[in-house]
C-alpha positions in Angstrom: -1.0 18.6 -1.7 -0.6 16.2 -4.3 1.9 13.6 -4.6 1.0 12.6 -7.9 -1.4 13.7 -10.7 -4.5 11.0 -9.0 -2.9 10.9 -5.3 -3.2 13.5 -3.0 -1.2 13.6 0.5 -4.3 13.4 2.7 -5.6 10.2 1.0 -2.4 8.4 1.6 -2.7 9.8 5.5 -6.3 10.2 5.9 -6.7 7.5 9.3 -9.7 7.2 11.2 -8.7 5.5 14.2 -5.7 8.6 14.3 -8.5 11.0 14.0 -10.7 8.8 16.7 -6.7 8.9 19.0 -5.6 12.1 18.7 -2.4 10.7 16.7 -0.9 13.0 14.2 -0.7 10.4 11.6 1.9 13.6 9.1 4.8 11.9 7.6 8.4 13.7 8.4 10.7 14.6 4.9 11.5 11.1 4.2 8.4 9.3 4.6 7.0 12.1 2.3 9.9 11.3 -0.2 8.8 8.1 0.2 4.7 8.4 -0.8 6.1 10.4 -3.8 8.0 7.4 -4.9 5.2 5.1 -4.1 2.4 7.5 -6.3 4.5 7.4 -9.0 4.3 3.4 -9.2 0.3 3.7 -7.7 -0.3 5.6 -11.2 1.5 3.2 -13.0 -1.2 0.8 -11.4 -4.0 2.8 -12.0 -2.8 3.0 -15.8 -2.8 -0.9 -15.4 -5.9 -1.1 -14.3 -7.4 1.4 -16.4 -9.5 2.3 -13.3 -9.1 4.6 -9.8 -7.7 3.1 -7.0 -9.1 2.9 -3.7 -6.4 3.3 -1.1 -7.5 2.2 2.6 -4.3 2.3 4.3 -1.6 4.7 3.2 1.3 6.3 5.1 1.6 5.0 9.5 3.2 6.8 11.8 4.2 4.8 14.4 2.0 5.4 16.9 -0.9 4.8 14.3 0.7 1.4 13.3 1.1 -0.1 16.3 -2.2 0.6 17.4 -4.0 -1.2 15.0 -1.7 -3.7 15.3 0.4 -3.8 12.5 4.1 -5.2 12.6 6.9 -2.6 14.2 9.3 -3.7 10.9 6.0 -2.1 8.3 6.4 -0.7 5.2 4.3 1.6 6.1 5.7 3.2 9.0 8.2 4.3 6.4 6.4 5.5 3.8 6.6 2.3 2.0 2.9 1.1 1.1 -0.3 1.5 0.6 -3.3 -0.9 0.7 -5.7 0.1 -2.0 -9.2 -1.8 -4.2 -9.9 -1.0 -7.0 -13.8 -1.3 -7.9 -14.9 -4.0 -11.0 -12.0 -5.9 -10.5 -11.4 -8.6 -7.8 -8.3 -8.1 -5.3 -6.9 -11.1 -6.4 -7.6 -10.2 -10.3 -5.5 -6.7 -9.1 -2.5 -9.0 -7.8 -2.3 -11.2 -11.2 -2.2 -7.6 -13.3 0.1 -6.5 -11.6 2.3 -10.0 -11.4 2.1 -10.1 -14.7 2.9 -6.7 -16.0 7.2 -5.1 -15.4 6.3 -3.0 -12.9 9.0 -2.8 -10.3 7.6 -3.4 -7.2 9.4 -4.9 -3.8 5.6 -6.8 -2.6 2.6 -6.6 -3.6 0.3 -9.1 -0.6 -2.8 -10.4 -1.9 -5.2 -9.5 2.0 -7.8 -11.6 3.2 -8.8 -11.6 -0.1 -10.5 -7.8 0.8 -7.5 -5.1 -0.4 -4.0 -5.2 -2.9 -1.2 -4.1 -0.1 1.8 -2.8 -2.9 5.5 -1.7 -1.5 8.7 -0.4 -3.2 11.9 -1.0 -1.5 14.8 1.9 -0.9 16.8 -1.1 -1.9 17.0 -3.4 -4.9 13.4 -4.6 -5.0 12.1 -8.2 -4.6 8.8 -8.4 -6.8 8.3 -10.7 -4.1 4.1 -12.2 -4.5 2.2 -13.4 -1.5 -0.9 -14.4 0.4 -2.4 -13.8 3.2 -5.3 -15.7 4.2 -6.6 -15.9 7.8 -5.1 -18.4 10.3 -3.0 -19.7 7.4 -0.5 -16.5 7.2 1.8 -15.8 4.8 2.0 -18.3 1.7 3.9 -17.6 -1.1 1.9 -16.4 -4.6 -1.2 -15.5 -5.1 -3.5 -18.7 -4.1 
């Protein structure tokens, strides 16, 4: 099922961890609707960077989120967030492009200098920019 021109439900729900544990990671109707909204933003990011996005994590059902150690309030659980990388660009470069754009997002996080976490909101978007580094936790901005 296509959620947008370049993103499928399968790539936003695929999880080797869920498959190994026998967890059904199928989103309910609300999460599915959120994923469709999220994919519209991902399409805009794809246009902004001029390259495909490689999704490493999208929707996570509560059981999967718990299994991988995600926080209970994770936007992934509601279908509001995706983690991704872009071939040919560093995650830092991608985050900076997003921050410098006029894209409407709730949160963008440079995670461990390895991938980008991008989230939307069903409330007023904060345009929050964070960096997560091992041992130091979250820091405001791209550092």
